[in-house]
N, C-alpha and C positions, 0 to 999 in steps of 0.2 A: 976490495975483492972478496973479503970474507963475508960481506953482506950478500953477495951474489950466491955464495954457498948456502947461507942460511935461508935465502929465498927459495933456492932449488930444493933444499931439504923440506921446507914447509910445503911446497907444492907437491912433492912426492908423498908426504904424510897425508895431506888432504886427499890426494888422488886415490891412494890405497884405502883410506877410510871410506870414501864414497863408492868406489868401483871394485876394489880388491876383494871385499867380503860379501859382495852381492850374491845372494842365493845360498849362503852358508847357513847352518843351523844357528838360530838365535831366538831369544825369547820375544823379540819384536820383529815385525815384518821388515824385510830389507828395503832400502831406499830404491824406488823405481823412478828413474827419470822419464823413461818411455815405456809405459806398461804395455802398449800395443794391443790392448784388449785381450790380455792373457786370461783374465777372469771375467766372465760375463754372467749376468743373471739370466740363465736359460735352462731349459729342460733338455736332457739327453734322451736319445731314442731308447724306448723300453724302460725309462726311468720312472721314479715314483713322484707323486705330487699330492700333497695334502689338500690341495685346492679342490680336486674333484672327488666325488663321493666314492668312486671305485678305487681311488688311490693310484690311478695310472696316469702318467704324463701323456702317453700316446693315445689319441682319441680315435674311436671307431669311425670308419668312413660313413658320412651321412648317406641316408637312403637316396637313391636316384643319381648318385655321383657318376659322371661319365668321364672317359679319357679326355685329356686336353685336346682341343681342336675338333671335337666331335659334337654333333647335335642330337645323337641318338645313342642307344646302348647296343646297337648292332655291332657285330665283330667287324674290325677294320684291318684287313691284311696289309694295306698300304701304311697305316699308322704304326703297326707292330713290326712291319718288314718281315713277315712270317714266311714269305715265298723266297726260299734260299736260292732258287734258280735265277730269279729276276734280280734280287738284291745282293747276292753274293757270287753268282755264277757257278753255283755248286748244286749237285743233285742231293737227294736225301742221304745217299751213302757217303757223301763227302767228295765224290769225284767231280771233276770239272764238266760243266755242261757242254755238249757238242751241239752246235746249231744255236738258234735263238729261242728264248722263252716265248710262250704263247701271247704275252702282252705286247710283244714287239711285232709290228707290221712293217714289212719291208716294202716301201713305196717311194715315190719321187720325193715326197715331203721329208721322209726320214733321211734319205740320202743327201738331200740339200742341207739338212740340219747337221748331219755327220760331217759333211764337207766343211761347213762353217766352223764347227768346233775343232775339227782336225787342223785347219789352217791356223787357228788361234793357239792351241795347246800342244799340238804334235809336230807340225811342220818345221818349227825352228830347229828341232833336233833330228827328226826322221826324214825331213825333206818333203817337198810338195808331192813327189811321186812315191814316197815311202822307201826310197833307196838308201836312207841313212846319211844323205849328204845335205843336211840342213845347215843353216847359217852358223850354228854353234861349232861346226867342224872347223871353220876358219879361225876359231879362237882356241883351238887345242883339244876340243872334245872329240876324240877319234874312236870311241868305243860304241857309238850308237849303231845298233844292228839294222840291217835292211829287212823290210817286211817280205821281201821276195826270196828270202832264204827258205829252203825246204822245211826247216825246223819250225819256222813261224807260219808257213802256209798250212802245215799239218797240225798246228797247235789248236786245241779246243777253244771255242769262243769264250767259254767260261774262264779259262786261264788268262786270256787277254784281258777280260773284265777284271779279274783279280789283280792283275799287274797294274791296271789303271787305278784301281782302288787303293792298293797297299804299296805300290812301287816295287822296284826290283833293281838290284845293282846300283848304278849311278842315278837311276830314275826315282824321284821321290813320289810320294802319294799325291794323286790329283783328286782325292775324294772330296776335299773341301772346295774344289774349283769346278768340277764337272759333275753334274747331277746324274742320277742313275740312268734316266732315259737317254741322256746325252752320251753316256758311255757306250750304250748299245748302238746308238747312231754312229758313233765313231768307229766301232768295230765293223758295222755294215759297210762303211765307207772304205775301211782298210781292206776288207774282202774284195770290194770293187776294184781297188788299186791293184791288188794281187792278181785278180782275174784279167784285168786290162794288160798288165805287164807280161803275163804268160799266155795271153790269148792268141789265137790263130784265126785265119780266115774262116775256118770251119765253124768257129763259134758265132759268126755273124748270121743272124736270121736271114733267110732268103729274101724277105720283104725289104731288108735294109742293105743288101749287097750292092744294089744299083747306086746307092749314095756314095759308095766307096769306089765306084767304077769297076765293080766286079760283075762279070756276067754269070 
């Protein structure tokens, strides 16, 4: 039995010797079993380098360099996402945009795209008609709002865009799933759902009333 104690004592001493003093001040470098690339031969930003004549590690940008993905040096608002109305749903003063940015053309193609994206990403929670009765409600998610509530009907389009981008409450961000153009398409489709839900016969153009049996 005493040999077991000696063995245990030996293991403890060896363990402390190897791991217990790792990182403490010593005249020799500590033993590193897994250095994990803690120290690398590299230059730090704005650092010095005796290799170059000017002594700088950071090198000047070569003449003619252009932004990644560009074939000319012309300004690219899409690449820089400089249009806050389109890419953030906000005006220059930080307020949410009302209506749609000039890049968005409301047509049948956009509505079809919005319908498709809505069915994939929104309908499971918000329901096919936007009433908040999606399939997730059957599994206990009861806080999904209806788009037909007055608060959401009056909400600026830019704020809806911001919610899709960053999420809100139980809703997570969809920025990594829904592209910018598709977010606006979804918003256009949501507006169509709201108008259809609250529409009346008076909203039907005269040329289409006969299709509904209305004189």
